[in-house]
C-alpha positions as CSV (number, residue, x, y, z in Angstrom):
1,M,-11.7,-0.3,-5.9
2,K,-11.8,2.6,-8.2
3,L,-8.9,5.0,-8.4
4,E,-10.9,7.8,-6.7
5,D,-11.8,5.5,-3.8
6,Y,-8.1,4.4,-3.4
7,N,-6.9,8.0,-3.4
8,S,-9.6,9.2,-1.0
9,F,-8.8,6.4,1.5
10,C,-5.1,6.9,1.4
11,A,-5.6,10.7,1.8
12,S,-7.5,10.0,5.0
13,L,-4.5,8.3,6.7
14,P,-2.3,10.6,8.9
15,H,0.5,12.6,7.4
16,T,0.3,11.2,3.8
17,T,1.5,12.8,0.6
18,H,0.6,11.9,-2.9
19,V,2.5,11.9,-6.2
20,V,1.9,10.6,-9.6
21,Q,5.1,8.9,-10.9
22,W,6.4,5.7,-12.5
23,G,4.3,5.7,-15.6
24,G,1.2,7.3,-14.1
25,A,1.0,5.3,-10.8
26,H,-0.6,7.1,-7.8
27,V,2.0,6.7,-5.1
28,W,1.2,7.4,-1.4
29,K,3.8,8.1,1.1
30,V,4.2,8.7,4.8
31,G,7.3,10.6,6.0
32,G,8.6,10.4,2.4
33,K,8.4,6.6,2.3
34,V,6.0,4.7,0.0
35,F,3.2,2.7,1.6
36,A,0.8,2.3,-1.4
37,I,1.0,2.3,-5.1
38,G,-2.1,2.3,-7.3
39,G,-2.4,2.0,-11.1
40,W,-1.6,-0.2,-14.1
41,S,-5.1,-1.5,-14.6
42,D,-6.9,-2.1,-17.9
43,G,-10.4,-1.9,-16.4
44,E,-12.2,0.2,-13.9
45,M,-10.6,-1.4,-10.8
46,V,-7.1,-0.1,-10.0
47,A,-4.3,-2.6,-9.2
48,V,-3.1,-1.7,-5.7
49,T,0.3,-2.6,-4.2
50,F,1.0,-2.4,-0.5
51,K,3.6,-3.5,2.1
52,C,2.6,-6.3,4.6
53,S,4.0,-8.4,7.3
54,D,6.0,-11.5,6.6
55,L,3.1,-13.8,7.6
56,A,0.5,-11.9,5.6
57,Y,2.9,-12.0,2.6
58,D,3.3,-15.7,2.8
59,I,-0.5,-16.2,2.9
60,L,-1.6,-13.6,0.4
61,K,0.9,-14.4,-2.3
62,E,-0.9,-17.6,-3.1
63,Q,-4.4,-16.2,-3.2
64,P,-6.3,-15.7,-6.5
65,G,-6.3,-12.0,-7.6
66,L,-3.2,-11.3,-5.6
67,R,0.5,-11.7,-6.4
68,P,3.9,-10.7,-5.1
69,A,4.4,-7.1,-6.2
70,P,6.4,-6.8,-9.4
71,Y,9.9,-5.3,-8.8
72,L,9.5,-4.9,-5.1
73,A,9.0,-8.6,-4.2
74,S,11.8,-9.6,-6.5
75,R,14.1,-7.6,-4.3
76,G,13.1,-9.4,-1.2
77,M,10.5,-6.8,0.0
78,K,7.2,-8.1,1.4
79,W,4.8,-6.3,-0.9
80,I,1.6,-7.6,-2.4
81,Q,-0.3,-6.4,-5.5
82,R,-4.1,-6.9,-5.6
83,Q,-5.2,-7.2,-9.2
84,T,-8.8,-8.3,-8.6
85,A,-11.2,-8.5,-5.8
86,E,-11.5,-12.3,-6.2
87,T,-10.2,-13.1,-2.6
88,M,-9.8,-9.6,-1.1
89,D,-12.7,-7.2,-1.1
90,D,-12.3,-3.4,-0.8
91,A,-12.9,-3.4,2.9
92,A,-10.1,-5.9,3.4
93,L,-7.9,-3.9,1.0
94,K,-8.4,-0.8,3.1
95,E,-7.4,-2.7,6.3
96,Y,-4.2,-3.8,4.5
97,L,-3.5,-0.3,3.3
98,G,-3.9,1.0,6.8
99,E,-1.5,-1.7,8.1
100,S,1.0,-0.8,5.3
101,H,0.8,2.8,6.4
102,R,1.5,1.7,10.0
103,L,4.4,-0.5,9.1
104,V,6.1,2.2,7.0
105,A,5.5,4.8,9.7
106,A,6.9,2.5,12.3
107,G,10.1,2.2,10.2
108,L,10.7,5.9,10.0
109,P,13.4,7.4,12.3
110,K,12.1,8.0,15.8
111,K,12.7,11.7,15.5
112,M,10.6,11.9,12.3
113,Q,7.8,9.8,13.9
114,R,7.7,12.4,16.8
115,E,7.7,15.3,14.4
116,L,4.8,13.9,12.5
117,G,2.9,12.9,15.6
118,L,3.2,9.2,14.7
119,A,5.2,8.1,17.8
120,G,3.8,4.8,19.0
121,S,2.7,3.8,15.6
């Protein structure tokens, strides 16, 4: 996935905001909380980091082209970084990004979820 495709997809999700921080990473948030981080690649494909369920984390962390997200996973958080499309194509990555958005939105305070129209997320 190219950076432009990553940013375009994340922008299509409800109530997202974008900021470039942490050494040029493209960080996407919902309700002020991070759900996706893109950047740190040497090639055309961007490395993408996302939150996932405990089960998905346990499965994905062992797959080629994927790894526990640096910094986040070492602090006990269930975040995966896709470095290559070897075992996760762009369509699957978009599904995981959508799920990351849903997980983070569901963790927001109920009042904020209602204010953003995300209640029931």
